[in-house]
N, C-alpha and C positions, 0 to 999 in steps of 0.2 A: 573657342572663339565664337562671338555672337554671330548669328546668321543674318544675311541680307535677304529681304523678301521681295526686292524689286530688281528689274533690269531695264536699261534704256531702250526705248523703241521710238518709232516715228510714224506719223500719219501720212498717208499717201495722196490725199485729195488735192493738196496744193502743188503736187509734183506730177500732175496729170499728163504733162507733155512727155514724160518718160514711159517707156514700156515697163512691164513688170520686172523683167530681167535687169534693165538699166536702173530702175528704182532700187531694187535689192542690192545691186552692186554699189550704188551711191550710199545706201544706208549702212552697209557693211564697212565701207571705207571711212565713213564718218564716225564710226565707233558704236553703232547700234548693235544690240544683241537680238533684237526682234524687229518686226515691221508690221504695219497695219495698212495694206494696200487699199486703194479705193476700188469700188465696184467697176469703174471704168477700165482699170488696169487688167481686169479679168475678162473683159469683153473680147470676142473674136469675130471673125467674119461669119461664123456659123452660130453665133449666140454667145454663150459663156465658155471659157476655157474649161477643160476637163480637170477634175480633182487631181488626177495623176500628173498632168502638166504643171499645175500649181505647186504640188508637193515637191516635184522634181526641182523646180526653180528655187524653192526655199532650201532644199537639201544642198544644192550646189552652192548657194550663198552662205550656208551654215548659219541661218537665221531662224528664229522662232516665228511662227505665224500667230500674231497676237490679235487677230480679228480682221474683219473686213469693214472698211468705212462705207456706209451705205446711206449717208445723209441725203444725197441728191435725189435718188429715186423715191425715197419715202416722202421727201418734201414735195416732190411733183405730185405724188399720189393724193395727198390730202390738201393740195392747193389748186389742182386743176379745175375743180368746180367753180372757182372764182373767175375763170377766164383770163387770169393775169398772164401777160406775155413774159413775165420774169422767169417762167419755168422753161422757156425755150432753150437756153444754153445747155440744159441737162437731158434733152431728149433728141432723138434723130430728127432731121429736117422733115422727113415724110410723116412722122408721127405728129410733129408740131402743127401740121396742117389739118389735123383731125379735130373733131368736136371735143369739148371738155370731157364729156362722158367717155368718149373713145380713148382719150389720153389717160384718163383715170384707170380704165380697164387695162390698157397697155402697161401702165406702171404697176398695177396690182399683179398682173401675170409675171412681169419681170421680177418683182420682189419675191414672189412665191418660188420661182426657179432659183433665184439667188439664195434663198433660205435652204432649199434642197442641196445646193452646192456647199453651203456652209456646213450643213449636217454631215455631208460626205467627207469634208475636210476636218471634221472634229471641232469646228468653230461653234461654240455655244453662246457666244456673246457678240452682239452686232451693234456697234455704235451708229446712231442715226438721229434724226429728229423728225417729228410729225409736222406737217405743214399747217397752213392757215385754216384749220378746220372750223374755227369759230367766226371767220370772216375778217376782212381788213379793218372794219370798225373797231372790233375788240382788240385786234392786234396792235393798234396804235396805243392802247392803254390810256387814251385821252380821257381825263376825268369828267369832262362835260359830254357824257356819252350819248344820251338819248338812246340807250340800248334796249329800252322796253317802252312800248306804247299800247294803245288800245287794241290793236290788231296784230302785234308782233312782240316777240321776246327773243332777241338775238342770242342771249346766253343759253336759254333753253333749247333753241333751235340748234345751236352749236353742240350742245351736249348730245342731242339725238343724232346729229350728223356724225360726230366723232365715233360714237358707239357703232353705228351702222356701217360706216365706211371702213373701219379698221377691223371689223369682226372676222372676216375671212383670213386676214393676215395674222391676227392674234391667235386664232384657232390653229392655224398651220404652225406658227412658231411654237405654241405649246405642245403640239403633237411631236415636234422634233426636239423638245427640251431646250429651245433657244430663248435667250433673254434679249429684248429689244431695248437698247440703252439710249433713251431720249436725252439729247443734249439740251438742257434747259437754256433757252436762247430767245432773245427778243424777236418778235415776228413769227414765232412758231405756235403750235397748239398749247404749249406750256411755257410761259415766259418767266415764271418764278416758281419757287417750291410749292406754294399754295395751289398754283395752277396745275402742277404735276399731280399733287395729291388729289385734286379734283378729278383728273382723268382716271386715276386708280379707283376712286370712289364710284364714278358713273359706270365703270367697267367691272363692278362687283369684285374689286381687289385682284383683278387678273394678274397672275404670277409673272407673265412675260413682260409686263410693263416695268422696265428698269430705268436706271439713270446712268448717263455717261457724264461724269463730273468734269467741269471745265470752269475754272475760276475767272477766266477772262471775259465772261459774259455777265458779270455782276457789276454794273456801273450806274445803276439808277436807284440806289437806296438800300437794296438788299445785299448785305455782305456775303461773301462766299462762305464764311463760316456759318452764318445763320441759315443760308440756303441748304447747304449740304447736311447740316445736322437735322433739318426737317425731313430729309428724304434718305437718311443714313442707311437704313436697311435695304434700300433699293439700288444702292450704288454698286454696279457690277463692272464698270469700265471707267476710264479716266483719260483726259488729255492734260498736258502740261503746257500752259500758254500764258503770256503776260501782256499787259497793256499799260498805257499812260493816259491820264485824263488831263487835257490842256485846260488850265483854269480860264474862266471868263468866256468860254465859247459854248454855245448851245449844243447839247448832245443830239438834238433832233433836227438840225438844220438840213435843208435840201442841197447837200453837197456830196457829189459822188467821188471826188478826188480824195484819196486817203490822206495825203499830206496836208490837206486843209481841214480835216475833220477834228472834232474835239476829242473823240476817243480813237486812239490808234494802237493797233497791235504792234508789239516791239519784240526784240530779242529777249530771251528768258532772263538773263542776269540783270538787265538794267531797268525793268519796268517798275510800276508802282506796287506790285504784289510781292509779298515775301513767300517765295516758292517752297522754302523749307517748312514754314508753318503750314502751308497747304498740304504738303506730303504727310506731315504729322496728323493733320485732320483726316486724311484718307485712311491712315492706320487706325485712328480712333473710330472711324465709322465701320471698320471691318472690311474695307475694300480688298486688300491683298488676300486675306483668307478666303473671302467669298469667290474671288476670281480663280484662285488656285484650286479650290474645291470643284467648281463647275468645269473648269478647263483641264483638270488633272495635271496642273503645272506645279513646278517647284517655286517659281517666282512670278510675280505679277508685273505687267509692263507699266512704265511711266511713259506714256505716248506723247512725244514732242510734236507740237503743232505751232512752231514758231513762224511768225510772219512779220514783215516790216515794210513800211512805205518808202524806206530809204536804202536799206541794206539788201544786197543780192539774196534771193530766196534760198538758194542752195547753201550759201555761206551762213545765213541766219539759222537754218535748220541744223546744219552741221555743228555750229556753235551751241545750239540748244541741246543736241544729243550729248555732246561732250560735257556740258554743264550738268545735265542730269546724271550722267555716268559718274562724274567726279564729286558732285556735291549732294545729290538727292538719293542716291542708292546707298544709303548708310546702314550699318549693322544695327539691329534693333536692340533696345534695352531688354535685358533678361529679367529685370526687376527694378525696384525703386533705387535711386541713388543713395537713399538713406540706409539701405540694407547693410552696407559695409561700415557705416559710421560707428565708432566705438567698439568695433570687433577686436 
């Protein structure tokens, strides 16, 4: 019988109100075979939980540890320099009162400790995204940019800033054999495939710079197939997520309410994206083989990150896990369908 290279999993960041144990219990009851808790679920009064405590929780839940979602601290680290208040939800109140330089130092120290914990847990792939290292002007992507003038060059300054600010983290990740899976995403240091390849180039091909594939962030011209083929060899992690684009509404309007926005994340089965084709592309890029080799696993996770502006979050995620389990964890073809014709 043909083998299946995937198992259903779930991302924990949206379920931050749950403790680690409660999250794992929810994941198991929803049909997941693995889970990817957020870094917040691993926090304790004394810092980070011990590897022993985390391993015990996963063993009791009978779930695979599929990575640790670390988007928030990484985003804080490379965005703090801008002075933006939008980082405050992701840092302790006492830290939020500090200067941008102090916040950045706090985030860097936290990330280094988190990477040490990942290594102790045997987690070699960390999904995350780099923050606004190139500044808010470039993050807008606005074509009338004025990004270069007689006495400034925002792109060059951003390149230098990214290389310097991430150097210590990248060096530590490499020393631990950890891959940092940037989720190519609007408003981050790499908003498209070409942006990500630029980061790799300016960091001299740094091995730890990886990609966390997520098709739900391709809504402004670059298709998910085009994006992920361009970075195929760097895909070490993935999320399964869907969206709809409401016709006639501007994608960049200043509206914070998700029910009124043009782009809305939705449940996995009903969105605009064909998730089976997305999974086929992940296979084509070599993601499952790459993940299994690095993590020493038999199957790679399809990590559900289902959200909805209308449907209850737990119900949305549970539905997503079950959809992935029943429709996307399919046995792989052993050869071409032509092989048996005429035999």
